[in-house]
N, C-alpha and C positions, 0 to 999 in steps of 0.2 A: 739381244739373246743370241748365244753362240749356236752355230750349226753343227751337225754331226762330225764334220771333218775337224772342226776346232776341238771338239770333245776328245777326239782320238789323240790329238796333240797334248791336250791338258791332262789326259789320263796317264801320260808318261812323265809328268812333272816330278821334280824332286820334292816339291812342297806337298806334304801329306794333306793339308787342308784343301789345297787346290784339287788334288786327286779325289778327295772325298766329295767335294761339292760337284765336281764334274761327273763323277759316277752317279750321283743322285739325279743331276739334270739330264743325263743321257737317258735315264729311265723315264723321266717326265716327258721328254721329247720323243720317246719311242725310237731311239737310234739303234736300229738293228745292226748297223755296221760296227757298232761299238761292242757287240756281244762277245767276240773272242777275247778282246782286251779285258772286258769286265770279268769274264770267267777266269782269266789269268790272275786278276787282282784278288780273287777269292783266296789265293794262297798267301796273301800278305798277312803279316802278324799285327796289322793295325786294325783294332776293333771297329773304329769309326768307318774306315774304308770298307771293311767286310760288311757292315750293316747297310751301307749305301749301295754296294754292289748287289747284295742279296735282294734288297727291295727293288732295284732296277731290273734285274734279271727276271723276277717274278712278273713285273709289269710288262716287259717286252715279250717274254714267252716265245712261243713258236718253235719250229724245228731247229732254228739256229741256236736257240738257248739250250734245247735238249741235247743237241749234238756237241755243243761247246762244254757242257757241264759233265756229261757222261765220263770223259776221261779222268775227271777229278775223283771218281769213285775208287781209282787205283792209287790215290795218294797215300803216302805213308803216315800222314798226319790225320789223326782222328777228327779234330775240329773241321778240317777241310772236307773230309768224307761226309761228316754229319750235315754240314751246310749244303753240300751237293745233293744229298738224299732228300733233305727238306724241300729244296727247290724243285727237284724232279717229282716229288710227290704232288706238288701243286700244278706243274706245267707239263709233266710227262705225257699226259693223254693227248698232247698236241703233236706228238711224234711217236706213236705206238710202235712202229716198225723198228725204230732204233732201240727201243727198250726190249722188245721181244727178241731181237737178235742176240741179246746178251744172256738169254735163258739157258743156252748151252755153252757158255764161256768155259774155258779150261780152269779158270780160277773159281773155286767153290765160294769164296767170299763174295765175288761179283754176282754169282748166281743167287746168293742169299739176299744181297742188296736189291737186285732187280726184282726178285720175288716180292720183297717188301714194298717196293715202289709201285709195282703193278696193282697191288691191293688198294692203292689210294687213287687210282685213275678213274674208278667208276665206269670203266669201259668194258663192254661185252667182249671185245677182242682180247682182253687179258685172261679170259677163262681158259681157253684151250692151252696156251703155253704154261699156265700155272698148273693145270691138270696134268700136263705132260711131265712137269717137274715133280709133282706130287707122286706120280706113279712110277717114274723111271729114273729119277736122279739118284745116284749112288750115295750122295751125302745126306745123312739123316736131318741135319739142320736146314738144308734146302727144302726137303720135303715138309718139315715142320712149318717153315715160313710160308711155303706155298699154300698149305692148308689154312693158316691164319689169314692170309690175304684173300683166299676164296671166301672165307667167312666175312671179311670186311666188305667185299663186293656185294655179298648177300643175294647173288643171282641164282635162281633155281636151276639154271643150266649146269651149275657146278655140282649138283647133288649126285649124279651118277658116278663121277670119278671119286668123290668123297666117300660114297658108299663102298666102292671097291677098296679104298685105302684104309678102311676101318680095321683091317687085320695087320696093318703095319706094326712096327715095334712101338712100345708103350709111349715113348716120347712124342711120336707122331700122332698116336691115337688121341692124346689129350687135345691137340689142336683140331683134329678131324671132328671129334665129338662136339667141340665148341662151335666149329663152323656149321655143322649140320643143325645144331640148335638154332643158330642165328638165321639160317636159310629156312628151316621149318618145312621142308618138302615131305609130303606123305610117303614117298618111296623110301625114305630113310628109316622108317619104323622097322621094317623087316630086317634091314641091314644091321641096325643097332641091337635088336633083340637076338639075332643070330650070333652077333659078336660076343654076347654074354657067355656062350659056351666055353670059349677059350680065354676070356679076359681075366686079368688079375683082379683082385678084390677092389683096388683103387679105381681101375678103369671101369669095372662093372658098376661101381657106385656112381661114376660120372655118367655112364650110359643111362642108368635108371633116372637120374636127375634130369638128363636130357629128354627122355621120353615123357617125363612129367611136364617139362616146359613146352614140349611140342604139343601136348594136349590132344593127341589123336586117339579117338576112342578105340581104334583098331589095336592099339597097344595093350589095352586092358586085358583082353582074353589071353594074349601071349604072356603077359606078366603074371596073371593069376595062375597059369599052368606051372610057372617056375617057382611059385612061392613054397610049396611043400618041401622041396629039396634044397632051398636056399638057406645059407647060414643066417642066424638071427639078425645080425647087423644089416646084411643085405636085404633080408625080408622086410625089415623095418623101413628101409629105403623104398622098397616096392610099395609098401603101404602108403607112404607119403605120395609117391607118384600116382597111384591109382586114385587116391582121394583128390589129388590136384586135377586129374583128368576128368573124373566123373562129378566131383563135388559131393558133399556129404549126402544130400537128399536122394541122388540117383542110386546110391547103394541099396536103397529099398527095392529097386527094380531087379536086383540079382535074384537068382533062384534061391529057394529057402536054404538048400544045402550050401551054396556058395556064400550066401549072406552069413550063415552061422560060422562057417570056417573063417571068413574074413573078419567077423566080429572078434574071434579069438586072436587073430593076428593083430587087430587094433588094440586089444587089451595088452598084448605083449609090447607093442610099439609105445604104449603109454608110459612104459618104464624106461624108454631110451633116454640117454643123456642129452641128445640133440633136441633143442627146444622146438625146432621146426617140425621134427618128426612127432614130438609130443602133440603139438598143436594140430597137425594133420590127423592124428589118431583121435583127438578130442572132437574135431569137426566130424569125422566119420561116426564116432560113437554117439554123437548127438542124435543120429537118425536110426542107428541099429544097436543102441546101447542097452541099458537095463540096469539092474541092481548093482552088479559088479562094476560096470562102467561108471556109474554115478559115484560109487565109493572111491574108485581110483582117481577120477577127475577132481573130486572134492579134496583128496589128499594133496594133490598138486597145487590146487588153488589156495589151500589153507596156508601153505608155506611161502606164498608170494608176498612181496612188499606192497602194502595198500597204496602207497603214494607213487613208488617208482614203477610199478607194474600195472598201472590203471587200465591201459588199453587191453592188455592180455587178460586181466581179471574180468573186464567187461565181456570179452569174447567167450571166456570160459563160463561165465555166469549164464550167458545166453544159451550155450550148448547144454548146460545142466537143466535149464528151464525147458529145452526141447525134449529132453529125456522124460521130464515130468516128475511127479511125486514118487519118491522111493523111501524105503526104510533107511537108506544111507543118509538121506537128507534129515530125516527125523533123528537118527542117532547123532549126526553131526551137530544138529541144533542143540541137543541135550548134552553133548560131550564136553570134555574139558579143554579141547583145543580151541582157543579163542578165534584164530584165523578161520578155521573150518566153520565154526558157528556163525561167524559174520557172513561168510559166503553163502551158507545155507539160508540165512534170512533173506539175502538179496535174491537168491534163486526163487524162493517161495513167493517173493513179491512180483516175479515176472512170469511164473507159470500160467499158461492159458488153459482154462478148463472148459470142458464141453457142457458140464451141468453145474448148477448152483450147489448141488450136494457135494461135488468134488471140491469146490471152492470153500464150502463150510468146513470140510475136513482139514484143509490147510489152515484155516483160521483157528480151528480147534487145536491143532498141533502147536501153533504159535502161542495161543493163549495158555496152554499147559506149560510151555517152556518159559513163558514170561516170569512167572513167580519163582522159578528156579535159577534165573539168570542174574548176572551182575547188572549194575545200573547202565553201563554203556550199551550192553546188549539189549536191555529192556527198552531203551530209547529207540533202537532200530526196530525191534519187534513191534512195539506199540504203533509206530508209524505205519508199518505194513498193514497191521490189523485195521487201523483207522481208514486206510485207503481202500482196502479190499473187503472188509467185513460188512456183513448185512445185519439184520435184526438179531441174529444169533449171538452177536457180540455185545448186545445191550447190557446184559448182566455183568459181563466182564468189565466193561468200562464204568459201570456204576460202582463196582468194587474199587476200581482204580481211583475214581473220584473220591471215594470215602477213605481209602487207606494209603494212597501214595502222596508224597510231598514234593517230588521232583517237578520243577517247572516244565521241562520239555515233555515229560510223560503226561502231565496234567493238560497241557495244550492239546495233545492228541485226543485225550478223553473228552475234553470240552468241544473240540471240533466235531467228533463223531456223534456225540449225544445231542449237541446243539445245532450245528450247521448241517450235518448229514441227516440225522433222524428227526431233528426238530421236536424233541420230546418236551411238552410243557411241564411234565412232572419233575424234570430235573432243574428247572429254572432257578428255584430257590437255593439249590445246592451250588449253582454256578455264580449266583449273585456275589457271594463273598470273595470270589476270585478276582473280581474287579478291583479289589484292594490288595491284591497280591504284591509281593515285594518286587517282582520282575515285570517290566513294562510289557514284554511280549505275551505274558500270561494274561495280564489285564486286557490287552487288545483282543486276545483269543476269546476270553470270557465275554467281552463286549459284543463281538461279532456273533457269538453263539446266541446270546440273548436277543439280539436284533433278529436273527434268523428264526428263533422261536416265535417272537413277536405277538404273543397272545395278550389278553387284557391285563393279566397279572404283571407281565413284563412292562407293558406300557405304564401301568400305575407305578411300578417301581422306579422307572426312569423319571416320571413326573415328581416323585418324592425326592429323588436325587437332585433334581433341578433346584430344589429349595435349600440344598445343603450349603453350609458355610465353606466347604472344601471346594477350591477352584477346580481340582481334577474331577470331582464328582459332577460339577456343573458342566464341565467340558464334555465328559462322556455322555451326560444326559442330553446335551444340546445336539451332539453328533447323532445319537441314537434316535432322538425324536425327529430329526430331519429325515433319517433313513426310514422311519416308520410312518412317515406321512407329514410333509411340511405343512400342508393346509390344515390337517387335523390338529396340529400343534402350533398354529400360526401365532397365537397370542404369546406362548412361551418363547418361541424363536425371536419374536419382536423384542421381548425383554432381554433375551440373550445378546441381541445386537447392540445393546447399551451396557453390557456387563463391564465391570472395571478391568477384567482380564482381557488383553488383546487377543489371545488365542481363542477365547470363547466367542468374541465378536467376529473373528475371522470364520470360525466354523458356522456361526449363525448366519452370516450373509451367504455363505456357500449353500447352506441348507435352504434358506429362503428362495434363492435363485433356482433351486432344483424343482420348485413348483412352477415350471414353465407355463403351465396352463393358466396361471393366475398372475401374469406379469404385472398387470396394473396394480395389484395389491402389494407385491414385494418391491417393485421398482423404486419408489420414493424412499423406502427404508434402506435399501442397499446403496442408492446414490448418495444418501446422507453421509454414509461412512467414507465417502471420497475425501472428506476433510478430517478423517480420523488421525489422531496423533501418532498412531503406529503405522510404520511404512508397510509392514506385511499385510495389514488389513487393507490399506489403500491398494497394494498390489493385487490382492484378491478381487477387489471391486473392479479394477481395470480389466483383469482377465475375464470377469463376468460380463463386462460391457462389450469386450471383443467377441465373446461367445454369443451374446444376444444383441449384436450390433443392429442399430437402425438409425434413422435420421435424428431421433430424440437424443441419442447418445453422443452425437458429434460435438455439441458445445462442451459437454463434460470432459470428453477426451482431449479436446483442444486446451481446456483449462488445465488438465493434468500435465500438459507439456511444460507448465510453469512450476511444477512441484519441485521442492528443494532437494528431493532425493532422485539421483540419476536413474535408479532402476525403475522407479515409477514412471519417469519420463520415457524410458526405453520401452516399457510395456505399452504405454499409450501410443508411442510411435509405431510399434509393431501392429497394433490394432488398426490405426488409421491407414498405415501403408497396406496392410493385408486387404482392407476393404476399399483401397484406391480412393480415399476421401479427398476430393479435389480442393476442398476448403482448407486442407492442412498444408498445401504446397508452400505457401509463402512462409509459414511458420517453420517448416522443415528447412527451407533455404536459409533462414536466419540461424538455425541450429547448426549449419555447416561451420559456424565460427565458434562453436562451443569448445571450451578448454578440454573437455573429456573426449579423448580420441574415439572411444567406443560409441559415444553419443553421435559423433560426426559420421562414423561408419553406418550406424543405424539410420541416420537422416538420409544418407546416400541411397541406402537400400530402399527406404520408404519412397523416396522420389522416383526411383526406378519403377516401383509398383504403381505410383499415382500417375506418372506420365504427364503428357501435355507440353506445350511450348515452354512455359515458365520453368518446369522441372528440367527439361532438356537443356535449356540455355545455362542454367545453374550448374548442371553436371559437366557441361563442356568446359566451364571455367575451372572446375576442380581438376580436370585432366592436365591443366597447366601447372599443377602443383609439383614440387620437388620430391614429394613423399610418395614412394612407389605404391605403398599399400592403399593410399587414398585414390591414386590414379587408377589402379587396377579395379577397385570397387566401383569407381565412377564409370569406367569402360564397360563393366558388366551391366551396370544399371542402364546405361545408354543403349546397349545391345538389346536389353529387355524391352525398352520403349520402342525401338525400331522394329523388333519382332512383333510387338502388339499391333503396330501400324500396318504391317504387312497382312 
């Protein structure tokens, strides 16, 4: 390896590659002596050399680097100046005195450059010279950059000079306001509000945004006082700032007069083209709104795109729900604007009521609107009534059941009358829907009848069990299991031998649900372990895993010889989950299975089972060339070791 003296010689070579490599190595070996030569090489037009020099100067750093690079700020070549500034932004804090000395340089460009660099030092020593430049430099761009850099430093010690600079010319004011926002010092509130008196509309807008970001409650009173005389656009900005500072709920703490005046301002802001102002107005009106607010917000929501504006729609819906039940919601629900009607339904589904009478009122409004609405809206309305309605909706849903034909609407009716109210008198009207053309309606009718569950329903399902229709027998088997496996044990036993595999599958699940009568159902279920249908066998394996005990082990071991890999895998899962030691040798044999997933499951099971035999077999797997198997084996070994600890 060359020493620093040799690097100095090599850096002067005519061979560009030698120079590049030497520049790189000088940084690796921290050759401070090479810094002047490296800085000089920044001026070369060879990109590779420049990159190597840049990297090395950053690594070496120190006063030597800062002092060697500073003169390059005066280069006539922009790339050289830019590289120099980048380096000084990173290492400049290692020689603050040299940088600070440039803050009064005769060249305004140098003063701009050093103001920029000082903002990246993160050093408290940069605050005073930057404040001096901000308040006294004759060049506007220097003052602008000084404010920007004070904001980047983010030190509260800079707040006093930034507060004083708020009255500078507009170009500087932009950066001062941004810096004050970043620093967030409470003392800046008064300075920002005071500056509103003489600020241009654009600067005033920035100041108000800044006050909103600062979030200091002190600003609220000052802003409220300025609202009456402010032009509409600026007043809307103040609305946004006040809501951001207080939050919507705290607006209710204002005095009655202030609250009413502010509510009027919120209503005006609702019509602003700026979406953020609109949303702030909506947030505020959610707590101090009323009829007019509800109408205005609904109008905005109705024109939004349901897919593209989902998040905003959700927020607006919550705000409308906070306002509560209004005539605007009622009118919107019955109106011709589909978007408004849709939002109104969603709002009505979310309103929280203090009394059941208020909730009944909403359901009544929805029920009246239902028969006047189109099918799409009917589906949404009926879903809300089904979830929120009480006994008062019984007659409505009975009519729906008699007069409507849409599957989605019927599902809500069946759910409400059957699952929610569990009315025995509607069971006979629900029975026919178990033969509906749509499966989801059939399922809803089935669950509703099970929920009702009286003697008439039970009798109906027993009759269905004798049907020639497989789907009828399937539904009957499922229902009879839910209504009491032991009460219907004889029929479920028959179902376990049905010609249809789906029925056999449901039957064994139903039988096993009678966990208190394990001795009765166990032989019936285990018999199906030799079923010709793999899904039935899978179901049996899952039941065995769920009700695992010593008696199950031989059956699970036997299932490892099943010709279907998924049956094997489920049996492996069960044996591994219960750490069945007797399965270890079989699992080891399965490490040679041609199905990679079976092998992975065997590895996992051996990790759960543990023991010397499993540990040794897994160690052998780690010698495999296949990364996936090795990784799985290492995880399994770690699990065994963890268990031993």
